[in-house]
Residue frames relative to the residue before (quaternion, step in Angstrom):
aa qw qx qy qz dx dy dz
X 1.0000 0.0000 0.0000 0.0000 0.00 0.00 0.00
X 0.4936 -0.6746 0.4571 0.3038 3.59 -0.86 0.91
X 0.5327 -0.6672 0.4217 0.3053 3.55 -0.95 0.87
X 0.5836 0.5982 -0.3867 0.3900 3.62 1.11 -0.49
X 0.6119 0.5610 -0.3569 0.4283 3.63 1.18 -0.33
X 0.5887 0.6332 -0.3737 0.3360 3.59 1.04 -0.62
X 0.6334 0.5206 -0.3749 0.4328 3.66 0.84 -0.68
X 0.6607 0.4960 -0.3310 0.4559 3.61 0.95 -0.73
X 0.6215 0.5217 -0.3428 0.4732 3.59 1.09 -0.60
X 0.6385 0.5033 -0.3239 0.4839 3.57 0.97 -0.82
X 0.6480 0.5270 -0.3125 0.4524 3.56 0.98 -0.86
X 0.6531 0.5080 -0.3111 0.4676 3.57 0.98 -0.83
X 0.6504 0.4996 -0.3177 0.4758 3.58 0.98 -0.79
X 0.6502 0.5106 -0.3184 0.4638 3.58 0.94 -0.86
X 0.6361 0.5251 -0.3256 0.4622 3.58 0.98 -0.79
X 0.6550 0.5077 -0.3082 0.4672 3.58 0.97 -0.85
X 0.6606 0.4940 -0.3044 0.4764 3.59 0.94 -0.89
X 0.6445 0.5206 -0.3112 0.4655 3.58 0.96 -0.89
X 0.6588 0.5439 -0.2992 0.4250 3.56 1.00 -0.85
X 0.6176 0.5468 -0.3429 0.4495 3.57 1.22 -0.39
X 0.4346 -0.7331 0.4342 0.2919 3.57 1.28 -0.14
X 0.8031 -0.3168 0.2201 0.4542 3.52 -1.32 -0.33
X 0.6011 0.5776 -0.3664 0.4132 3.60 1.17 -0.46
X 0.4111 -0.7434 0.4458 0.2819 3.59 1.23 -0.36
X 0.3699 -0.7070 0.5706 0.1941 3.50 -1.40 -0.07
X 0.4181 -0.6863 0.5218 0.2864 3.62 -0.77 0.92
X 0.5189 -0.6793 0.4266 0.2954 3.56 -0.76 1.04
X 0.6583 0.5212 -0.3138 0.4433 3.59 0.92 -0.82
X 0.6416 0.5108 -0.3181 0.4756 3.57 1.05 -0.77
X 0.6407 0.5160 -0.3225 0.4682 3.56 0.99 -0.83
X 0.6663 0.4877 -0.3178 0.4660 3.60 0.87 -0.85
X 0.6197 0.5452 -0.3508 0.4423 3.61 0.97 -0.76
X 0.6447 0.5274 -0.3106 0.4580 3.57 1.11 -0.69
X 0.7930 0.3316 -0.1571 0.4864 3.59 0.94 -0.85
X 0.4169 0.7632 -0.4423 0.2193 3.60 1.23 -0.13
X 0.6166 0.5358 -0.3575 0.4526 3.60 1.16 -0.33
X 0.7224 0.4192 -0.2202 0.5039 3.56 1.31 -0.31
X 0.7790 0.2051 -0.0946 0.5850 3.58 1.19 -0.58
X 0.4178 -0.6434 0.5632 0.3070 3.54 -1.11 0.62
X 0.6624 -0.4898 0.3672 0.4318 3.58 -1.23 0.29
X 0.6381 0.5320 -0.3230 0.4532 3.59 0.99 -0.82
X 0.6549 0.5009 -0.3124 0.4718 3.60 0.92 -0.87
X 0.6349 0.5305 -0.3197 0.4618 3.56 0.98 -0.89
X 0.6820 0.4875 -0.2896 0.4620 3.58 0.81 -1.00
X 0.6414 0.5139 -0.3255 0.4675 3.62 1.01 -0.76
X 0.6529 0.5105 -0.3135 0.4634 3.60 0.96 -0.82
X 0.6687 0.4824 -0.3036 0.4774 3.58 0.89 -0.90
X 0.6312 0.5299 -0.3344 0.4570 3.60 0.97 -0.82
X 0.6482 0.5094 -0.3144 0.4707 3.59 0.98 -0.82
X 0.6628 0.5000 -0.3103 0.4630 3.61 0.88 -0.89
X 0.6441 0.4955 -0.3168 0.4892 3.59 1.06 -0.72
X 0.6566 0.5365 -0.3126 0.4282 3.61 0.94 -0.87
X 0.7259 0.4004 -0.2501 0.5002 3.59 1.02 -0.70
X 0.5447 -0.6675 0.3683 0.3492 3.57 1.30 0.08
X 0.4532 0.6963 -0.4497 0.3280 3.60 1.22 0.29
X 0.7766 0.1749 -0.0681 0.6015 3.56 1.21 -0.62
X 0.1109 -0.7501 0.6414 0.1165 3.54 -1.17 0.60
X 0.2226 -0.7695 0.5886 0.1092 3.52 -1.20 0.62
X 0.0093 -0.7638 0.6448 -0.0261 3.52 -0.88 1.02
X 0.7603 0.0142 -0.0819 0.6442 3.52 -0.34 1.26
X 0.6888 -0.3917 0.3115 0.5246 3.56 -0.52 -1.15
X 0.4937 0.6521 -0.4250 0.3878 3.58 1.26 0.37
X 0.1961 -0.7839 0.5837 0.0799 3.56 -0.73 1.14
X 0.0005 0.7805 -0.6252 0.0060 3.57 -0.97 0.89
X 0.4450 -0.6783 0.5220 0.2635 3.53 -1.14 0.74
X 0.2605 -0.7834 0.5480 0.1345 3.58 -0.92 0.89
X 0.5670 0.6076 -0.3809 0.4052 3.60 1.25 0.05
């Protein structure tokens, strides 16, 4: 998969997490929604990147947007 597609996937995931508001989004539920578009490895890499840049935090399996 071309690397230029990954930022848009991260952006889409961040938008979905942000859209859930302060209550956050269970990671497993989010992956179940996107699994037809991303492999588990791609999903985990995108979430790891969003966490590394501080855009998302994870507590247990609950993802919340920090922006």
